[in-house]
C-alpha positions as CSV (number, residue, x, y, z in Angstrom):
1,M,90.9,141.4,82.1
2,D,90.5,142.6,78.5
3,V,93.2,145.2,77.6
4,R,94.0,145.7,73.9
5,S,96.7,147.7,72.2
6,I,97.7,148.3,68.6
7,E,100.9,146.4,69.4
8,S,98.9,143.2,69.5
9,V,96.7,143.9,66.5
10,V,97.5,143.6,62.7
11,A,96.9,146.9,60.9
12,E,94.6,147.1,57.9
13,D,94.1,149.7,55.2
14,V,90.5,151.0,55.1
15,H,88.5,153.7,53.4
16,Q,89.9,152.9,50.0
17,N,93.4,152.6,51.3
18,T,93.5,156.1,52.7
19,V,93.6,155.2,56.4
20,R,95.8,152.7,58.3
21,N,93.5,151.1,60.9
22,W,94.0,148.9,64.0
23,W,90.7,147.4,65.1
24,L,90.8,147.3,68.8
25,F,87.3,146.0,68.6
26,A,86.3,144.7,65.2
27,P,83.1,146.1,63.6
28,R,80.0,144.5,65.3
29,E,82.2,142.6,67.8
30,L,80.2,144.1,70.7
31,R,76.9,144.1,68.9
32,E,75.3,141.4,71.0
33,A,76.6,142.7,74.3
34,T,75.4,146.3,73.6
35,L,72.2,145.6,71.5
36,G,69.6,148.2,72.5
37,G,72.2,150.4,74.1
38,Y,73.3,154.0,73.6
39,L,76.3,156.2,74.1
40,E,76.2,157.1,77.7
41,H,79.3,159.4,77.8
42,V,82.6,160.3,76.4
43,D,85.2,162.2,78.5
44,E,88.8,162.8,79.2
45,F,90.1,162.5,82.8
46,S,93.4,162.6,84.7
47,I,94.5,161.2,88.0
48,S,97.3,163.0,89.8
49,G,100.4,161.1,90.9
50,G,99.8,159.2,94.1
51,E,96.0,159.3,93.6
52,E,93.4,156.8,92.5
53,V,89.8,156.4,91.4
54,H,88.0,154.5,94.2
55,P,86.4,151.1,93.4
56,H,83.0,151.6,91.8
57,H,80.7,150.0,89.2
58,H,78.1,151.1,86.7
59,H,75.5,149.2,84.7
60,T,77.3,150.2,81.5
61,W,80.0,148.8,79.2
62,E,82.9,151.2,79.8
63,F,86.2,151.8,78.1
64,Y,89.4,153.6,79.2
65,Y,91.9,154.5,76.6
66,V,95.3,155.6,78.1
67,L,96.5,158.8,76.4
68,K,99.5,159.4,78.6
69,G,101.1,157.8,81.7
70,R,100.8,154.5,83.4
71,G,98.5,153.1,86.0
72,I,97.3,150.0,87.8
73,M,93.8,149.0,86.6
74,T,91.8,146.7,88.8
75,I,88.6,145.0,87.4
76,G,86.8,142.4,89.5
77,G,89.8,141.8,91.7
78,E,92.3,141.3,88.9
79,S,95.0,144.0,88.5
80,R,97.5,144.8,85.8
81,E,99.6,147.7,84.7
82,V,98.2,149.8,81.8
83,A,100.1,152.4,79.7
84,Q,99.8,154.8,76.8
85,G,98.0,153.2,73.9
86,D,96.1,150.6,75.9
87,L,92.3,150.2,75.7
88,V,90.7,148.8,78.8
89,S,87.3,147.1,78.4
90,I,85.2,147.2,81.6
91,P,82.1,144.9,81.5
92,P,78.8,146.0,82.9
93,D,78.6,145.9,86.7
94,A,82.2,145.0,87.2
95,V,83.8,146.7,90.2
96,H,86.8,148.7,88.8
97,S,89.4,151.2,89.9
98,L,92.5,152.9,88.6
99,K,95.6,154.3,90.4
100,T,98.8,155.8,89.3
101,V,102.0,153.8,89.5
102,S,103.9,156.5,91.3
103,D,103.5,159.5,93.6
104,S,104.8,161.9,91.0
105,A,103.4,160.7,87.6
106,P,99.8,161.3,86.5
107,I,97.8,159.2,84.1
108,H,95.5,160.7,81.5
109,C,92.7,158.8,79.8
110,L,89.8,159.0,77.4
111,A,86.7,157.3,78.7
112,F,83.5,156.3,77.0
113,A,80.6,154.2,78.1
114,I,77.7,152.4,76.4
115,G,74.5,152.4,78.4
116,L,72.5,149.2,78.2
117,G,68.7,149.2,77.5
118,D,68.0,148.9,81.3
119,T,70.8,151.2,82.6
120,P,69.4,153.6,85.3
121,E,70.6,157.2,85.4
122,V,74.1,157.2,86.9
123,D,75.2,159.9,89.3
124,Y,78.9,160.2,88.4
125,V,79.6,162.9,91.0
126,A,78.4,160.8,93.9
127,D,79.6,157.5,92.5
């Protein structure tokens, strides 16, 4: 499972030393994997304490950035805890789910996906 955090990346000064930057994915690192793709969506979502997103998959490269809280991320049968500041990389077609770690604490995330050249329209409501 590919989960990245600024705690495991060396910071670098960019934009003429006006910005401190942590490359969670270096420039062009995903170029080959997403060539011919497009930005499918960007959204924020939250899961209430004791709840979970059911296992599902999309033909997109998807990312969850944990803004607040903790959860258990499962991708392709592998599970691990994720927390604020973690960026989770979900490969195309990988079955994935996310649940909170407790009945009382929610998790709040930013999600974005890159559609591939052959990605069909996704019905996120029914999925």
